N, C-alpha and C positions, 0 to 999 in steps of 0.2 A: 490771907486766905486760913479757917477754920478747917479742923482735921475732916469733919466730914463733906467739906466741899471742896470740888475738884476743879480747877480749868481745863478745859476740854482738852487741851494739849496734855497735862500733864496728867491727866486721868490715861489718857491714850500710852506714854511712855511710860507710866507704872501702877498697869492694868492690873495685876496681881495685887499690888499694894491695895488697890478701890476695890477689889473682890476680896480681900482680905480683912480690913475693914468693915464691908456689908458684914460679914460673917461677925466677927467679933465687936462690933458699936452698933450697927444697924445700918437703916439707910445715908445711901452717899448722894450727893447731890453733883451734879456733873453742871458747869457752865461755861456758857460762851459768850463775850465780853461782859462779862459780869451777871447776868441774867440765867436761871436756871433754866436748862432744856431737859434734862434726863436724869430717871435715878438709875442707882443700883441695891438690888435689894437679895437679900441673899434668899436660899430657896425655901427656905424653910418660913421665913418669913412670908414669901410669896405665895408659898401652900396657903399659909394661916389667912391670908386674907381673900384669898378666893374660896375656900371653905365657909367663908364667913358673908360672901357677897350671893344675895338672893336670886334666883333662877327661876327660868319657868317653869322646871319640872320637878315640884316638891319642894319649891323656895315661899317665900312670903306673897299671898295673894295680892291683888290690890284690897278685897273687904280687910285681911289682916290689917293692912297699912293705914286705911279706914279709921280700923277699932282703934290705931296708937292714937290717933287725931288728936292734937294737945288742947282742942275745943269742942269736945262731944257737943254742947251747947247748936254747933255747927247741924248737926243733923236731925234737933227738934225743930230748925228754922226751918231747915227744909220741909219735913214732913208738914208742916203746919201752911207752909207756902205754897206746895205744891197742889194742882187740882186732882180732886182723886178721881174724877170721872174722864181723865186724859189717860188713855192705855198707851205703853210705848211697848216696842220689842227690843228685848237686851240679847244681844249676841256675848254670851259668855263664855265659850268657847275657844 
């Protein structure tokens, strides 16, 4: 067992140590029958992850995501193949 991986029973019995390790070393993985089932992270790390997560209000929009597309030619193909005389209603709200 690595120091950042805990069997579920050991984690239960040494919960304070699991938390201390999460604060000092980062993510601690909890396993059951040798398979990862949960993680323990320090509050500071969790808050950092939450801040980076896009959200519906003020986060990254779908258009922003498309602008970061690794294949910009994709949009040129769509523009060239989409019929110009077909109108579509879009609900962006």
